[in-house]
C-alpha positions as CSV (number, residue, x, y, z in Angstrom):
1,X,-32.0,74.8,48.6
2,X,-32.6,71.4,47.0
3,X,-32.3,70.2,43.4
4,X,-35.0,68.0,42.1
5,X,-34.5,65.7,39.2
6,X,-37.2,64.3,37.0
7,X,-36.7,60.8,35.6
8,X,-36.6,60.8,31.9
9,X,-37.1,57.4,30.1
10,X,-36.1,58.7,26.7
11,X,-32.5,57.3,27.1
12,X,-33.9,54.0,28.2
13,X,-36.1,53.9,25.1
14,X,-33.2,54.9,22.8
15,X,-31.1,52.2,24.4
16,X,-33.8,49.5,23.8
17,X,-34.0,50.5,20.2
18,X,-30.2,50.6,19.7
19,X,-29.2,47.6,21.8
20,X,-29.1,44.2,20.2
21,X,-28.7,40.8,21.9
22,X,-25.3,39.3,20.8
23,X,-26.6,35.7,21.0
24,X,-29.2,36.4,18.3
25,X,-26.7,38.1,16.0
26,X,-24.2,35.3,16.5
27,X,-26.8,32.6,15.6
28,X,-27.9,34.5,12.5
29,X,-24.2,35.0,11.4
30,X,-23.5,31.3,12.1
31,X,-26.4,30.2,10.0
32,X,-25.3,32.5,7.1
33,X,-21.7,31.2,7.5
34,X,-22.9,27.6,7.3
35,X,-25.0,28.4,4.2
36,X,-22.0,29.9,2.6
37,X,-19.9,26.9,3.4
38,X,-22.5,24.5,2.0
39,X,-22.7,26.6,-1.2
40,X,-18.9,26.4,-1.6
41,X,-18.7,22.7,-0.9
42,X,-21.7,21.7,-3.0
43,X,-22.0,24.2,-5.9
44,X,-24.9,23.8,-8.3
45,X,-23.8,23.2,-11.8
46,X,-24.5,26.0,-14.2
47,X,-26.0,25.2,-17.5
48,X,-24.4,26.7,-20.5
49,X,-26.3,27.5,-23.6
50,X,-23.4,26.2,-25.8
51,X,-23.8,22.7,-24.2
52,X,-27.4,22.5,-25.4
53,X,-26.4,22.3,-29.1
C-alpha cells in the first residue's frame, strides 16, 4: 500500500507574497535615514506671522 502526495504550490505562492528581500528594505531605510539626517542638519526656517509686521 503506497501513499501518494500531490504537490501544492499554495505555500510557495504565500511565501512569495510574504517574503521580502532584505537588500531592498535596507536601501529604502538607509535613504529615509539619510533624508532625516539632512532635515535635522539643514532645517528650513519657519516664517512667523508676527515677524511680518
